[in-house]
N, C-alpha and C positions, 0 to 999 in steps of 0.2 A: 495551575500552569502545567504541572507534570502530567495531569490527566489529559489536558488538551494536547500536549506534545505526543503522548502515547496514542491518542486517537488519530492524530494526523499521520504518525508513523505507520499505524495499522492500515490507514486508508491508502497511503502511498504503496505499502507492501502488497495490499490486496489488489490495487490497480495494476501494478507491475506484474503480479502473478497472473492476472487475467489476460495480460497482453502477450505473455510467453508463447502460448500456442499459435498466435498470429505470426510470430517471427520464425517459428520452426517449420 
């Protein structure tokens, strides 16, 4: 469960980080 949560968190963080240049 913890591993899955970490994977989801990493995916969300990576997705958000990829969108940052689009908003700036």
